[in-house]
C-alpha positions, 0 to 999 in steps of 0.5 A: 586816408582823408588826412593824407589827401585833404589836409596840407600845411596852411590849407583852408579846410571846411569840415561839415558836420564837425560835431565833437571834432573827432578828426582834429588830430588828423589835420596838420597844426597849420590848417585853417579849419572851419567847423560847421554844424547845425548846433554848436558842439564843444569843438573849440577845446578839442581843436586847441588840444590838437594844436589847431591854432586857427579854428573857427565854428559856424552854425549852419546846414550842409544844404545852404553853406554860409560861405562865398564861392571858392572859399576852401582848399578842401571840404571833409564830411564823416558820417554826415550825408546820412542825416541831411535833408537833401544830400544832393544839395549838400554835395552841390554846396560843397562843390560851390565853396571849394576852390577850383582844383579843391578836394572833397574827402568823405567817409559815409555809411551807405545802403548795403547791397540789395538782398543782403541780410544787412540790407534787410536790417537797414530797411527795417530799422531805418524809420526808427533810426531817423527818429532816434539818431538826428534824421540818420537814414540807414539806407541811402545810396550816397556813394552812387549820388556822389559818383554821379556828381562828378564829370563834365558839366557836373559839380565835381570834375573827377573822382580821385578815389571811391571805395566801399568797405565793411566795418563790422564794428559799426553795425547797422552802418557797417557798409561804408564808403570813402573817397575824394572828389575834385572840383 
């Protein structure tokens, strides 16, 4: 879904939290892709193997993106906002670096519905998960935060799509959300 909505021929795309560049094959070869991560991963070789000739890596944090306003046509995050210190600040920064009309595509894991078995498991395991998985919070309402960031006077002007779903193979982060916001 993200590749179809976000990536287009010759577009400038920032992937925040690029890690090992697992999404490289989803981008058209003409994409100008910038990968940002807090530590430099081995993402260049994956980009070359995927045919992305225009790839660069920048070390940085989602809450303080080192780019000028209105730099990118699109921004992508996949399973990133769970581990940043301030997801709201990250969302504002993503909106800031998007060009007007630019799109932010995301796939994130979110807090399970209150009172469910998964909700109880997430709450129990959350402190341990933060310690062993690079500050990953199992029980954040990321989708609510992102939806609240769209509308008049907010960082994003509209929500193109936002849908929760369950991926049982991803326990305990099986409650997920994907969507697209427009600046």
